[in-house]
N, C-alpha and C positions, 0 to 999 in steps of 0.2 A: 494428596492435596486436591480433593474434589468435593463436590457438594453431595448431599444425601441423594439416594436413588439415582446414582450416576450411570446406571446401565442403559438408560434411555435419555433422550433429549429433555432438558429442563428449560423452563421459561421463567422470566422475572420481569421487573419493571424499574425504570429510573424514577425516583420520586423525590420531591422537594417539599417536605412537610412545612418548612419554614416559610413557604409561599402562601399557605392557606391557614385559616383559623384552626387552633388546636382542637376545638370541639368537633371538627370534621375528620380528624385523624382515624378514630376508631372505625367509623363507617367506611373510610377508604381501605383500611387494612382488611376489614371483613369482605369487602368487594374483591379485593385482590386475591385473597385466599379462595373465595368462591369461583374466581375466574381460572383457578388452577395454577396460579403463580407460586413459585417456590421461594423466591427471595426478592429483596428490594435493595437497590443501590442508593446510597445516601452520602451527603455532606461534601460533594466534590467542589462546590463553590461557596462554602460556608465559613471561611476564615473569619470574616468580620462578625458573623453571628456567634462563633465560638469564642473569639477574643475581641470583643468590641473596642477595647482600648489596650494599650501596651501592658502586657502582663496580667490583665484582668480577664478571667475566663468565666464563661457562662455555659456550663454543660447541661443544665437542667432540661432545656428544651430538647436536646439531642437524647439525653437519657429517657425522657418521656416518650419521644418518638420511637426509639428502639423498643421500649417496653410495650408500646401499643402494637407494633408489628408482631413482636414475639408472642404476645398474648393471643394473637389470631393464628399462630403456627407458621409464621414467616421467618426466614433467615435474613441476615444482613450482609451485604457487601459494602464495606466502609472505604471511603476515599480519603486521600490526603488532600487538603484544600489549597494546595500551593499554586494552582493556576490563577488564583485571584487574590493577590496581596491587597490588604485593606488600605483605606485612605490614610489612616494614621501611620502605617508603616512606610508608605511612599513619602509622606511628609517628613518623617524622621530620617529616612534613608533615600533621598532622591537619586542617589547614584545607582540604584538597582534598575532604573528605567532603561529600556533599550533605545538605540539610535537607529533610525531608518536609513535607507540608501541615499536619501537626500540630505542627511545630516541632521534631521529634526529629532528632538527628543520626544518619545511617546509620552502621552499624558494619561493620567488616571481616568477611569470611566468605562473600561471595557474588561478585557481579560488577557492573560499571557503577555503583559506589557513589561516583561522583565528580561534582563540579560542573564543567560544561563551561566556565564563565566564569572558573574559577580560573587565574590566570596562573602560579602555582607548578606546578600539574599540567600545564598546557600546556607549560611549559618542560621538565618531566621527560618528557613524551610526545615532544616534539621530539628530546630527547636519545636516548631509546631507539630511536626511529625512525631517527635518523641512524646509530646504531651498527649496527642490523640491515641498513640499506640499504648501508652501507659494506662490510659483509661479503658480502652476497648480491645486491646490486643489479646486478652485472655477471656473475653466475654464468650460465654458458651454458644451464643447464637450468631456471633460474627464469624462467618466462614472464610472470609478473605478480604484482600485489599486491592484497590486500584490506585496507582500512583498518579498524582497530578491529573491532567486532562488534555488529551489530544496534543501531546508535545510537538512543538514546532509548527503546528497547523496555521494556515492563513499568513504565511510569511514570517512567523515569529521565531523561527530557528536561528535567525541571523540578526546580530546587532553589529553596527558598523562603527561603534565608538565605545567610550567608557571602558569597562573591564575587558571586553573582548578585544578592543584595539590594543590595550596594554598587554594582554596575555598572548596575542597572536605571534609576535616576534619570539617570545620565549618558547612557544610550541614549535616554531620553525627551527630554532636553534637545536632543540632536542631531536628533531627529525633529521636535520641535515648536518649538524655538527659544525660545519664551516660555511662561511659565506661563498667561498669558491664553489662548493658543492651545490648550494642553492642557486647561484647565478647560472650554473651550467644546467641544472634541472629545469629552471624556468626559461632558459634561453634569453637571459637578460642582455646579451649582446645586441639583441634586436631593439631598435629605438633607444639605445644608450640607457638601458634600464638597470645597469649593474648597481649593486648595493655594496657599500664599504663599511656599514655599521648595521647591526640588527635593529637599532632604534629607528632607522630610516624607513622601515617597512610598515605600511599601513594596510588597513582593510581595502579591498578592491572596489571602492565606490568613488564617485565624483572624479573620475580619471580623465579630466580635460575633455577633448573633443572626440575621442574614439573609445572603443571598448577597452576594458582592462586586460592585462596579460592573462590568457586563459589558464595557464598553469597556476598562476596566483589565485584565480577564482576557484580552481579545483582544490587547491590546498586549503583555501579559506572554508570551503564547504566541508572538507574533512575535519578541519579544526572545529567548526561549529557543531558538527556531529559528535566529536569527542567531548565537547563541553556539555551537550545534552546527556551523553552517556554518564559523565561524572556527576552531573546534577541529579539524575535519577538514582544513581548508585548510592548516594548518600542516604536517600530515603529507604532504599532496599535494605541497607545495612541496619538501620534503626528498626525496621519492621521485622527483620530476621531475628534480631536480638530480643525484641519485646513481644513478638507474636509468631514464634518459630514454627508452629504447626498449622498456620493458615497460609493459603495461597497468596501470591503476589502477581498481579498482572497490570497491564496498561491498555487503555483504549486508543489504539492508533486510528489512522484515518484513510480515506479513499485515495488511491494512487499516491501514497506517501513517498516523498522524494527529498524531504528536508534533511534527512540523516540516514545513516547506515543502520537499517533495522536489524540486520544480523548481529551487529555489535550491541545495539541498545536493548535488544530483547534477550540477550544471552543469559542474564541472571534472573529473568522472570520465570515463573513456573509454567506459564503458557501465555500466549498472546491473545488479545481481544481487539476488535476493531468496530467502528461505527458505520453502519450500513444505511445509506440513503439512496436507494436505486434511482429515484426520479431526478434528484439533484445531480447524480452522476452523469447524466446525459451530456452536460456541458463539458465534460472532460473529453468528449469527442473533438472539441475545439473545431478546427476547420476541415477535418478529414472525413467527416460523415455528413451526408446530405440532411437538409432540414426535413425532407420527406421521411427519412428513417427515424429521426428524432421524434417526429409527430406520431409515427406508428407505435413507438414505445414510450410515448409521453406519459402514460398512466401505469406502466408496468416496469419501466426501466429496461435498458438493453440487457439481455441475458448475459452477454460476454463481459460487459463492464463489471457486473456484479460478481459473476463467478470468478473472474480474474482475481479480484481482491480476496475472495475466499481461498483460492488456491495459493495465492501469495502468502497469506497469513498461516495457512497450514504448513507451508514449506519453510517458513522462517525458523521454526523449531524442529525441522527435520521430519515432518509428517505428523506432528502432535496435534491433537484436537485443539481447536480454538474456540473462543466465545465471540458472539455478537453482543457487544456491550451497549450499543444503541441501535435498535432496529426501527426504521421508519414505520409508523403505523397510521399515517394520514398525510396531509400536506406538510411540507417543510416550510421554512421561512427564509432560507439563506441563498437559494439558487436564483439564477436570473429569471426563471419561470418556475412556478410551484403548483402544478396541476393536482387535483384530487386524485388519489390512486383509484384504479379500477376495482370493482368489487372482486374479491378473491385474491388481490395482490398481496396482502399482508400474509395470508396463509401460504401463498406461492413462495414468497421470499423466505419464510420460515423453513419450509421444506427444502428449498434450494440450499440454504445455509447448512442444514443437516447433511444433505447429500454430498457436500464438499468438505465435510469434516467438522462442522460446528457441534459442540456438545451442549451448548446453551445459547438461548436467544433472549435478550433483554430488550423490552420495548421502550421506546422513548416517545413521550414521557407519560406519566400517569394522568395528570390533569393539565389541560392547556393553561398557559400562564396568563395571569391578569395584568402583568406588568413588564415593563422594560423591553429589551431587545427582541425577545422571543414571543411577543404577543400574537404574532401571526402563525406560530408553529402549533400544530395540533397535538393532542394527546389521546390516550384511550378514552378519557372523559373530556367533554367540552368544558368551556370555562364556567358554565352554570351547573356543572356536575352531571349532566345527562350523558349517557353512553354515546360515544362517537362511533363511526363506521368500523374502525379497527377493533373496538371492544367486542363486537359480536363475532368478528372473525377469530379473535383469540379464544373466545368462549367456545367456538365450534371446533377449535384445533386441538387434537389430542396428542400431546408430545410423547405419551407412553407408547405410541405405535412406532416410534423412531428409535430403533436400537443403535447403540454407539459401537458399530462395527468399524472395521478398518477400511480406509480408502486406499486402494492398491493400484495406483496408476502405473502404466508401463512406459510412459513417455515423460521425459524431463525437459523442461524449458529452463535454460540458464539465464540468470538475471543477477546483475550486481550494480551497486550504487555508484561506484567509480566510473563505470561506463556511462551510466545515466547522466552524471554530472558533466563528464567530458563531452559527451554527445551534445547535450543541450546548450552548452556555453558557445558552441560554434555549429549550429545546425546546417548552415550553408543553404538553407531553403526555408523561407518564412512559414511554409505550411507543413513543415516536418519537424518531428522531435523523437526522442527515444521511445516514448510510449506509443506513438503512432506506429513506428516500425515494429515494436514488440507485439502490439495488438494485432497486426496483420497476420503474424504467424499463429498467435494464440487463437484468434477467431477462425482461421483456416482449420485448425485441429478440432475446435469445438463444433464447427459446422459438419465435420466428418464423424461426429459422435465419439470422439476420443477424449478420455480423461487424462489430465496432465498433473505433474508435480512441478511447481515453480520453485527452483532452488538456486543456491549459489554454486558456482563450479566446484568449490572445495567439498561440497556435500555429495559429489558423485561417488566418493569412496564408501558412502554409507549404504548404498543400495544398487543393485544391478538393474539397469533399464534395458528395454528392447530398442529404444531409439532416444538419442539426445539431440535437441534442437537449441541452437544458440542464436537467437534472432539479432542481437545487437551488442556483442561483446567487443565494443570498439576499443576499449583499453585493455591491453594484455601485458601482464607481468610474467616473470620467469616461472613463478610457482604455478600460476594458472596454465601456462603453456605446457608444463610438465604433466599436470593433471589431464589435460586434453590429449596430449600425445599418448599417454598410457591408455586412456579410455578408447582411443581410436583403434587400438589393437584388437579390441573385442566387440565394440559397439558402434553401429552406424551413427555418424554425426552430420548434422546439416547446419552450416553457418549462413548467416544473413549478411547484407551489405555492411561495409565499414568495419568488418571483423579485423581485430589486431592492427588497427591503423595507428594507434598511439601506444607508447610505453607508459609505465606507471606515473611518470612525471607529467604526462599530458603532451609531451613532445612526440612528433612522428619519429618512428624508428629510423635509424641511420640508413638501413637498407630498404626502407620503405615498408609498406603494408605487408603483413604476414611474416615479418622477419623471424619472429620467435616460433612460428608454426609452419614454416614453408615446407618442411619435410613431410608433413601429413596432408597439406592441401595441394602441393605441387603446382602453384601458380604465383605469379607476381602481378601487381596492379599495373594495368596499361593506362587507364584514365578513369575519371568519374565525371558524371554529367548531372547537374542540378537543374531540373526541368521547371519551366514556368507552367502554370495551370493549363495552358493551351497546347503544351508540347507533350508528345508521347514518343516512346521508342518501341519499335516492332521487334519481336523475338520469335525465333522458330526452333522447335525441337528437331535435332538432327535425325532421330530415329522415326518419329511418327509424323513429322512435318506439321504438327499442330502449331498454330500461331497464337501469340500472346501480345498484349499491349501493356507497357510499363509506364508509370507516371512518377513524378517527383524526383526519383533518384535512380541512376543506373551506373554500374561499374563494369568496365571491360577488363579482361585479364590476358596475360601472356602465359600460356600453359607450358610449364617446364617439365612436368612429369605427369600431369593430370590429363584425363580424357575430357574433351569438350562435348557436352551434351546439348547445349542450346547456344545459338549465336544471334547477334543483332543483324537485322536484314535491311535496315534503313538508317539514315542519319550519319553523324560523324563517326559512329562506332561500327558501321556496317562491316560484317565479316568477322568481327571479334567475338570472343567467348563471353557469354552472359551467365552461363551455369557450367560448372565443371565437377568432375568426380575423380578422386584418386582412392582406390581401394574402398574403404568404408566411409570416406569423408567427401561430402558435397559442399559446394559454395554457391549460393544464389546471390547474384550481384544486382538484381533489379527488383524494384518494388512493384509487383504485379500480383494481385490477389489470385488470378487464375494460374499464373506460373507457380506461385508458392504452393497452392493447393495440389497442383499436378505433381510436383516433385515430392511433396509429402505423401500423397497417395501411393506412389511407387515405393517409397521408403517404408511406409507402414505395412504394405503388402509383403515386402521382403522380410519384415520383422515379425510377420505372422499376426498382425493386429488388424482386426476387422474394421472396415470403415463403412459409413453410410452417407447417403446424400439427404441430409435432413431438410425439411421445409424451413423457410425463413421463420425465425422466432421459436422453433422447436429445438429443445436440447435434451441430451441424455447425460445422466450422471450415475455413477455406480458407487455404492457403499456396501461392503460385505456382499451378500447374495442378492441385494435389491438393486434394481435399476429404476431410477426415477425419471419419468418422462415429463418434461416441463414445457408448457405452452405459454409463451409470453405474448402471444397475439390476443387481441380482444375478440377475435372470431375463432370458431372451431377450425381445426386442421386435421385432415385425414392423412395417415401415414401407415403403410404396410397393412392396410385393410382395417385399421382402427381409427375411430374418430375421437379426437381429444378436444374437449370443450375449451373455449377461450379462457385465458387467465386461470390455469388449473395445473395440478400435478397429478400424475398417475403412477402408482407403485406397481412394478412388474417384478416377479420373481424369476 
């Protein structure tokens, strides 16, 4: 299930022929082929164009568009158009519309305005998917399918009423069996929240004057994730039946947290994601300075981009992924949308390959003349002239990038239940799961280390030299067994809040670490959520090196672990900040210097070479090739070699 000539990187484009006059299609297809593109993605938002009224189909325009591309030697990636239900369908079935957190019904006029749990909408999506798959599922030049578009993005994973509200109690009954079990799991004795009937349970919004029950929020997130999984699976089943020898993928998004990707991607052939490095800068939120954002305003921060590459490679256990939308100019949706630096499009393409991409699809072919994305650039400007990204793609030779294996020796453990549980009660307005996770990820990338981002259950699939678990705040018995077994042979480093909650979201009866105390050898003494002006001083017991922590600190009682770092000031003075028992270390404080120091020692012990890379310079290895990437706009010298600004250099 791959595209032709798949021994090397392939490139394609997202095109919307329905947006331009038909007499321009042939010229566009000829330009695309001359540019070295292999395929074109089509029809993801075209339901109303395909079915302008209920049961009346117009395939001619799409037949003609496909024929035009194929005549020029291009292949087709076809999409199911279910992200944009047409006006007639919404008018006929208003119950498909989602309900926001304030109880307002979403209106027609944008996209993804539907409730994934709605059986009526699922039936309509299955119907349109069946029709499009019947027509193109066996077409010789349709190489694969993309389901829907950016599932759950922009807050659309959750609906707080309608079908979701009706389905949630039934989902809970299947999960807990009895109300006594649910009341216990959620801690409903608190604030007299006990339920005596399943029908009393509602989605966790509009909950009076305080926040909703965090365990209820956690389960609702799980429920919504399952609804998305079911929603997509209906389309996958249709496509498997009617287009069995074509690939099926989906274009996920940056820092996806709306659903469990490990579950939702399970039945896809591979995953794809939409990469917009400049817009990604805003995902730094409050934890990075405006100075850093300015430095990378025209290239994107290298670690924000590479994190997503590594995440999506890990979702399917190290399988190559696609970039289904690659920024090739300015975007339209971020708070700020600077023009990319010269060379950025090529740099992003090479970086994607280095982290495991087998294909890069540029968004979009021609800038839109209409509607919400008028300000978004394409490879062509709105008048048809080549834009800046066009020349960069023209000068980029994908045949030079062989699809070899990415073989990282370090695993970063990630899971969505911990993400959801952490973020519902961050206990510090400047802190969240991603912030903590990225502190560990960036520390490794600054040391020139390649990583796999995986779920703990995937540890059984590959032997690693070092395992790092930045934020596994939710711990169940299965994960605890996996980690306990892993600790017998592999060094593990845990971050703050590890194993603070059980699977229900409640704190363990014996407190933090209850399920893994045997391997960590500590108990929680206390935690400290710091204001921006507060810091905690930490000292290494052996080297007497001092560190400063911000945002979050934990102190421990060592039951069988060795204390390697202690707090030297403040209310935790004299208490352990970092501990080690056999192969397992726990870092309790958020300090970039401390994290890096502990990692360097562990990496050295694992036989992994580290480097002190200049800011904005990164190393990535694929097969026998090391790619040096400079995300700075100025040249950088490292190890006697000068690397031009906004560039990549291949080293063998």
